[in-house]
N, C-alpha and C positions, 0 to 999 in steps of 0.2 A: 695764156696768149687773149689782149688784149685787145676787147672790140669794136667797133665803131659802130652806130646801128640808128639810121636817120629812120624817122617815119615817113611818109609818104603818103594821105590822105589818097581815097580809092576815090576818083572822080564820076559825079554825081550823085551819091552820099549828102540823103539830109539830116541831121544833124539832127534835125526837131523831130524827127520819129523812130529813133534808135531809143531803145527802153533801156530809161535805171537803172535795171538787175544787171543790162549790158555792161554798163560802164562801171559798175559797183562791182561785179564781177573780172573787171580791167587791173583797177582798185585794188584789191584783194588780188592777182594773180601777179601782180607791178611789185606789191609789200613783198610776196611770198619769196620770190624772184631777191629781195635785198636783203631780205634773212635770210638766206638763206647766202649771199656772198656774191653769187655770181651778177648782180647787181649792183657794182661799184658809186656811181654814178647817172644820174637822169636829171635835163636838164628841160627846158623848152627853148628853141630860135625865136627867129624871129619873125617866122612864119605860123607861130605855137605846135608848131611840129615837136614831137620826144626827141628825144637824142640822149641819148645811152650810151653810156658802159661800160661791157659784160663785160667775166672773166672768166673762158671757154675753152677749150681743148682746141676748137677750129671753128673756123665760119660753119660746118656743115650742125656743129653742135652748138650755136648762137640762132640759127635758123631753128633747130628745134626749138629750143628755150621761144622764143619769138611767136614759132606758130600755136603755143597752147594758149596763151591769153584771147582772153577775147574778141577784141576789135580784129585780131587778123583774121580769128577762125570765122567770127562773119561777114568775110571781107568787105572792111570797113578803112581798115589799113591796112600797110606793105614796109617793108621794112627797108632800105637801102642798108647793106654788111658789108662792111670792108676790114680788114686787118691793122695794126696798130701795129709799130714794129719798134724800137730801138734805134733813137735818132744815130746815121754813124757818120753826118758828114761833114765831124769836124778837120778831118785829116787834112780833107779836102778848103779847110778856109783858113786856119791856121798851121804858119809852119812850124813844126816840132822839128 
């Protein structure tokens, strides 16, 4: 199942005080997720928030994976998580 996860920064976080170790752990965690093929695509949106496309069994599995990331564990970011399903609207749009 494809899952879309959009980062939300936690209000009040002073990013200038976040240790480089936490950021390095985050990068390594994301890289490992990518190598395991659970993270299929990753981007930044216009607000510089991460947008991830995951391949998981469920939303709960995606939440579990994201919960292992250091920025999530340190309550610096959260994610909005939603399932992506194949588009099925062609029958409504095209008279076949």
